[in-house]
A tleap script that builds the chain and sets N, CA, C and O, in Angstrom:
source leaprc.protein.ff14SB
mol = sequence {
  NMET LYS ILE VAL GLU VAL ARG ASP LEU THR
  ASP LEU GLU LEU GLY ASN LYS LEU LEU ASP
  LEU LYS LYS GLU LEU PHE ALA LEU ARG PHE
  GLN HIE ALA VAL ASN GLN LEU GLU ASN PRO
  LYS ARG LEU SER SER VAL LYS LYS ASP ILE
  ALA ARG VAL LYS THR ILE ILE ARG GLU ARG
  GLU LEU ALA LYS GLU GLY CVAL
}
set mol.1.N position { -16.230 -21.455 27.445 }
set mol.1.CA position { -16.282 -22.650 26.640 }
set mol.1.C position { -17.745 -23.040 26.454 }
set mol.1.O position { -18.513 -23.117 27.413 }
set mol.2.N position { -18.103 -23.279 25.217 }
set mol.2.CA position { -19.479 -23.643 24.919 }
set mol.2.C position { -19.628 -25.158 24.926 }
set mol.2.O position { -18.654 -25.891 24.757 }
set mol.3.N position { -20.853 -25.612 25.124 }
set mol.3.CA position { -21.126 -27.040 25.215 }
set mol.3.C position { -20.790 -27.750 23.912 }
set mol.3.O position { -20.381 -28.911 23.930 }
set mol.4.N position { -20.956 -27.069 22.782 }
set mol.4.CA position { -20.623 -27.666 21.484 }
set mol.4.C position { -19.134 -27.962 21.405 }
set mol.4.O position { -18.730 -28.994 20.870 }
set mol.5.N position { -18.324 -27.068 21.933 }
set mol.5.CA position { -16.879 -27.276 21.945 }
set mol.5.C position { -16.511 -28.472 22.818 }
set mol.5.O position { -15.599 -29.229 22.487 }
set mol.6.N position { -17.213 -28.639 23.920 }
set mol.6.CA position { -16.931 -29.745 24.837 }
set mol.6.C position { -17.324 -31.067 24.192 }
set mol.6.O position { -16.600 -32.054 24.322 }
set mol.7.N position { -18.446 -31.102 23.508 }
set mol.7.CA position { -18.916 -32.333 22.877 }
set mol.7.C position { -17.972 -32.807 21.769 }
set mol.7.O position { -17.923 -34.001 21.475 }
set mol.8.N position { -17.229 -31.894 21.157 }
set mol.8.CA position { -16.316 -32.256 20.076 }
set mol.8.C position { -15.023 -32.888 20.580 }
set mol.8.O position { -14.268 -33.449 19.786 }
set mol.9.N position { -14.754 -32.811 21.870 }
set mol.9.CA position { -13.522 -33.361 22.430 }
set mol.9.C position { -13.638 -34.872 22.601 }
set mol.9.O position { -14.729 -35.401 22.811 }
set mol.10.N position { -12.503 -35.562 22.509 }
set mol.10.CA position { -12.480 -36.997 22.757 }
set mol.10.C position { -12.487 -37.246 24.266 }
set mol.10.O position { -12.368 -36.314 25.060 }
set mol.11.N position { -12.626 -38.509 24.646 }
set mol.11.CA position { -12.642 -38.848 26.074 }
set mol.11.C position { -11.330 -38.461 26.750 }
set mol.11.O position { -11.331 -37.943 27.866 }
set mol.12.N position { -10.229 -38.709 26.081 }
set mol.12.CA position { -8.921 -38.372 26.643 }
set mol.12.C position { -8.771 -36.858 26.779 }
set mol.12.O position { -8.270 -36.370 27.791 }
set mol.13.N position { -9.200 -36.128 25.773 }
set mol.13.CA position { -9.127 -34.669 25.825 }
set mol.13.C position { -10.029 -34.113 26.924 }
set mol.13.O position { -9.688 -33.122 27.570 }
set mol.14.N position { -11.185 -34.753 27.135 }
set mol.14.CA position { -12.079 -34.315 28.213 }
set mol.14.C position { -11.421 -34.488 29.568 }
set mol.14.O position { -11.516 -33.609 30.424 }
set mol.15.N position { -10.757 -35.612 29.766 }
set mol.15.CA position { -10.053 -35.847 31.021 }
set mol.15.C position { -8.961 -34.828 31.258 }
set mol.15.O position { -8.805 -34.312 32.366 }
set mol.16.N position { -8.200 -34.538 30.201 }
set mol.16.CA position { -7.138 -33.537 30.323 }
set mol.16.C position { -7.710 -32.154 30.581 }
set mol.16.O position { -7.165 -31.396 31.384 }
set mol.17.N position { -8.797 -31.820 29.910 }
set mol.17.CA position { -9.435 -30.515 30.086 }
set mol.17.C position { -9.945 -30.370 31.520 }
set mol.17.O position { -9.797 -29.314 32.134 }
set mol.18.N position { -10.546 -31.437 32.047 }
set mol.18.CA position { -11.044 -31.408 33.421 }
set mol.18.C position { -9.903 -31.171 34.402 }
set mol.18.O position { -10.034 -30.384 35.339 }
set mol.19.N position { -8.795 -31.849 34.183 }
set mol.19.CA position { -7.628 -31.673 35.053 }
set mol.19.C position { -7.104 -30.236 34.982 }
set mol.19.O position { -6.780 -29.637 36.008 }
set mol.20.N position { -7.024 -29.691 33.774 }
set mol.20.CA position { -6.554 -28.312 33.605 }
set mol.20.C position { -7.488 -27.312 34.287 }
set mol.20.O position { -7.036 -26.363 34.929 }
set mol.21.N position { -8.796 -27.538 34.140 }
set mol.21.CA position { -9.771 -26.628 34.750 }
set mol.21.C position { -9.702 -26.686 36.276 }
set mol.21.O position { -9.839 -25.662 36.945 }
set mol.22.N position { -9.489 -27.877 36.821 }
set mol.22.CA position { -9.383 -28.001 38.276 }
set mol.22.C position { -8.131 -27.291 38.795 }
set mol.22.O position { -8.155 -26.669 39.858 }
set mol.23.N position { -7.042 -27.391 38.037 }
set mol.23.CA position { -5.815 -26.681 38.422 }
set mol.23.C position { -6.034 -25.172 38.371 }
set mol.23.O position { -5.593 -24.433 39.253 }
set mol.24.N position { -6.728 -24.729 37.316 }
set mol.24.CA position { -7.003 -23.300 37.186 }
set mol.24.C position { -7.897 -22.809 38.324 }
set mol.24.O position { -7.684 -21.723 38.863 }
set mol.25.N position { -8.896 -23.611 38.684 }
set mol.25.CA position { -9.782 -23.239 39.781 }
set mol.25.C position { -9.008 -23.133 41.087 }
set mol.25.O position { -9.235 -22.213 41.872 }
set mol.26.N position { -8.100 -24.065 41.322 }
set mol.26.CA position { -7.277 -24.005 42.528 }
set mol.26.C position { -6.458 -22.714 42.560 }
set mol.26.O position { -6.376 -22.047 43.591 }
set mol.27.N position { -5.850 -22.370 41.415 }
set mol.27.CA position { -5.038 -21.156 41.343 }
set mol.27.C position { -5.904 -19.914 41.572 }
set mol.27.O position { -5.488 -18.982 42.259 }
set mol.28.N position { -7.100 -19.905 40.997 }
set mol.28.CA position { -7.993 -18.763 41.176 }
set mol.28.C position { -8.437 -18.623 42.627 }
set mol.28.O position { -8.518 -17.513 43.153 }
set mol.29.N position { -8.724 -19.746 43.269 }
set mol.29.CA position { -9.119 -19.703 44.684 }
set mol.29.C position { -7.972 -19.181 45.545 }
set mol.29.O position { -8.186 -18.420 46.489 }
set mol.30.N position { -6.761 -19.596 45.211 }
set mol.30.CA position { -5.604 -19.124 45.957 }
set mol.30.C position { -5.432 -17.620 45.782 }
set mol.30.O position { -5.193 -16.903 46.753 }
set mol.31.N position { -5.555 -17.141 44.539 }
set mol.31.CA position { -5.448 -15.704 44.277 }
set mol.31.C position { -6.537 -14.941 45.012 }
set mol.31.O position { -6.301 -13.851 45.532 }
set mol.32.N position { -7.722 -15.517 45.051 }
set mol.32.CA position { -8.843 -14.868 45.744 }
set mol.32.C position { -8.562 -14.766 47.249 }
set mol.32.O position { -8.906 -13.771 47.888 }
set mol.33.N position { -7.939 -15.796 47.796 }
set mol.33.CA position { -7.655 -15.815 49.231 }
set mol.33.C position { -6.643 -14.739 49.624 }
set mol.33.O position { -6.711 -14.195 50.726 }
set mol.34.N position { -5.716 -14.435 48.735 }
set mol.34.CA position { -4.705 -13.426 49.052 }
set mol.34.C position { -5.016 -12.087 48.382 }
set mol.34.O position { -4.139 -11.233 48.249 }
set mol.35.N position { -6.248 -11.914 47.968 }
set mol.35.CA position { -6.749 -10.665 47.382 }
set mol.35.C position { -5.961 -10.198 46.164 }
set mol.35.O position { -5.687 -9.007 46.020 }
set mol.36.N position { -5.599 -11.125 45.293 }
set mol.36.CA position { -4.898 -10.768 44.069 }
set mol.36.C position { -5.681 -11.175 42.825 }
set mol.36.O position { -5.136 -11.188 41.721 }
set mol.37.N position { -6.939 -11.501 42.999 }
set mol.37.CA position { -7.754 -11.952 41.877 }
set mol.37.C position { -8.209 -10.745 41.070 }
set mol.37.O position { -8.858 -9.844 41.602 }
set mol.38.N position { -7.865 -10.729 39.774 }
set mol.38.CA position { -8.203 -9.596 38.926 }
set mol.38.C position { -9.648 -9.650 38.432 }
set mol.38.O position { -10.326 -8.626 38.365 }
set mol.39.N position { -10.113 -10.854 38.086 }
set mol.39.CA position { -11.449 -11.000 37.527 }
set mol.39.C position { -12.242 -12.030 38.343 }
set mol.39.O position { -12.125 -13.227 38.080 }
set mol.40.N position { -13.034 -11.605 39.310 }
set mol.40.CA position { -13.779 -12.546 40.154 }
set mol.40.C position { -14.794 -13.384 39.388 }
set mol.40.O position { -15.138 -14.482 39.827 }
set mol.41.N position { -15.276 -12.895 38.262 }
set mol.41.CA position { -16.248 -13.659 37.472 }
set mol.41.C position { -15.619 -14.902 36.855 }
set mol.41.O position { -16.324 -15.837 36.476 }
set mol.42.N position { -14.306 -14.911 36.755 }
set mol.42.CA position { -13.616 -16.065 36.180 }
set mol.42.C position { -13.818 -17.306 37.054 }
set mol.42.O position { -13.859 -18.422 36.537 }
set mol.43.N position { -13.945 -17.123 38.364 }
set mol.43.CA position { -14.201 -18.251 39.268 }
set mol.43.C position { -15.463 -18.990 38.873 }
set mol.43.O position { -15.448 -20.214 38.739 }
set mol.44.N position { -16.552 -18.267 38.687 }
set mol.44.CA position { -17.813 -18.921 38.360 }
set mol.44.C position { -17.789 -19.524 36.958 }
set mol.44.O position { -18.398 -20.569 36.728 }
set mol.45.N position { -17.098 -18.883 36.022 }
set mol.45.CA position { -17.058 -19.440 34.672 }
set mol.45.C position { -16.251 -20.738 34.632 }
set mol.45.O position { -16.596 -21.659 33.892 }
set mol.46.N position { -15.180 -20.814 35.423 }
set mol.46.CA position { -14.394 -22.049 35.479 }
set mol.46.C position { -15.213 -23.159 36.136 }
set mol.46.O position { -15.166 -24.306 35.692 }
set mol.47.N position { -15.958 -22.833 37.181 }
set mol.47.CA position { -16.812 -23.832 37.821 }
set mol.47.C position { -17.853 -24.371 36.846 }
set mol.47.O position { -18.132 -25.570 36.828 }
set mol.48.N position { -18.424 -23.487 36.040 }
set mol.48.CA position { -19.424 -23.913 35.061 }
set mol.48.C position { -18.792 -24.767 33.969 }
set mol.48.O position { -19.406 -25.724 33.497 }
set mol.49.N position { -17.567 -24.428 33.562 }
set mol.49.CA position { -16.867 -25.242 32.570 }
set mol.49.C position { -16.581 -26.637 33.110 }
set mol.49.O position { -16.698 -27.622 32.381 }
set mol.50.N position { -16.208 -26.725 34.381 }
set mol.50.CA position { -15.976 -28.025 35.013 }
set mol.50.C position { -17.269 -28.838 35.002 }
set mol.50.O position { -17.253 -30.033 34.707 }
set mol.51.N position { -18.374 -28.195 35.321 }
set mol.51.CA position { -19.664 -28.884 35.325 }
set mol.51.C position { -20.028 -29.375 33.924 }
set mol.51.O position { -20.552 -30.478 33.767 }
set mol.52.N position { -19.752 -28.560 32.914 }
set mol.52.CA position { -20.047 -28.966 31.534 }
set mol.52.C position { -19.243 -30.199 31.143 }
set mol.52.O position { -19.780 -31.144 30.564 }
set mol.53.N position { -17.953 -30.183 31.465 }
set mol.53.CA position { -17.090 -31.313 31.116 }
set mol.53.C position { -17.543 -32.571 31.849 }
set mol.53.O position { -17.616 -33.646 31.254 }
set mol.54.N position { -17.846 -32.439 33.133 }
set mol.54.CA position { -18.295 -33.600 33.905 }
set mol.54.C position { -19.619 -34.145 33.375 }
set mol.54.O position { -19.839 -35.357 33.375 }
set mol.55.N position { -20.487 -33.264 32.929 }
set mol.55.CA position { -21.778 -33.688 32.376 }
set mol.55.C position { -21.575 -34.515 31.111 }
set mol.55.O position { -22.209 -35.557 30.942 }
set mol.56.N position { -20.712 -34.067 30.237 }
set mol.56.CA position { -20.457 -34.793 28.991 }
set mol.56.C position { -19.795 -36.133 29.282 }
set mol.56.O position { -20.125 -37.139 28.654 }
set mol.57.N position { -18.863 -36.151 30.231 }
set mol.57.CA position { -18.223 -37.416 30.612 }
set mol.57.C position { -19.269 -38.402 31.117 }
set mol.57.O position { -19.247 -39.578 30.752 }
set mol.58.N position { -20.180 -37.927 31.951 }
set mol.58.CA position { -21.227 -38.805 32.498 }
set mol.58.C position { -22.192 -39.268 31.409 }
set mol.58.O position { -22.618 -40.423 31.412 }
set mol.59.N position { -22.539 -38.386 30.485 }
set mol.59.CA position { -23.415 -38.776 29.382 }
set mol.59.C position { -22.793 -39.899 28.569 }
set mol.59.O position { -23.479 -40.842 28.175 }
set mol.60.N position { -21.503 -39.799 28.322 }
set mol.60.CA position { -20.811 -40.830 27.546 }
set mol.60.C position { -20.726 -42.141 28.314 }
set mol.60.O position { -20.830 -43.213 27.718 }
set mol.61.N position { -20.536 -42.068 29.643 }
set mol.61.CA position { -20.516 -43.284 30.464 }
set mol.61.C position { -21.872 -43.984 30.374 }
set mol.61.O position { -21.930 -45.202 30.209 }
set mol.62.N position { -22.944 -43.233 30.481 }
set mol.62.CA position { -24.279 -43.815 30.425 }
set mol.62.C position { -24.574 -44.394 29.047 }
set mol.62.O position { -25.241 -45.422 28.936 }
set mol.63.N position { -24.085 -43.746 28.006 }
set mol.63.CA position { -24.304 -44.239 26.651 }
set mol.63.C position { -23.580 -45.574 26.442 }
set mol.63.O position { -24.091 -46.461 25.759 }
set mol.64.N position { -22.382 -45.711 27.039 }
set mol.64.CA position { -21.634 -46.951 26.909 }
set mol.64.C position { -22.316 -48.094 27.667 }
set mol.64.O position { -22.259 -49.248 27.241 }
set mol.65.N position { -22.955 -47.770 28.783 }
set mol.65.CA position { -23.639 -48.784 29.585 }
set mol.65.C position { -24.941 -49.212 28.933 }
set mol.65.O position { -25.458 -50.293 29.216 }
set mol.66.N position { -25.469 -48.367 28.063 }
set mol.66.CA position { -26.717 -48.704 27.395 }
set mol.66.C position { -27.948 -48.310 28.184 }
set mol.66.O position { -29.029 -48.862 27.981 }
set mol.67.N position { -27.779 -47.339 29.097 }
set mol.67.CA position { -28.922 -46.902 29.914 }
set mol.67.C position { -29.644 -45.790 29.215 }
set mol.67.O position { -30.637 -45.278 29.731 }
savepdb mol mol.pdb
quit
């Protein structure tokens, strides 16, 4: 997921996307623990996507506060 795609989402969609990514990360960690993970690079990409979404959410919070 690119940052441009994240910026185009609404606040509600960002919240839902964050929840979905966290669920996916949990599932990937579980698969990794039982040695059934097919693509280990997916773990890091999901973590980076979570960081991107959280960054945009925080930017919008700061913009609303006027900081």
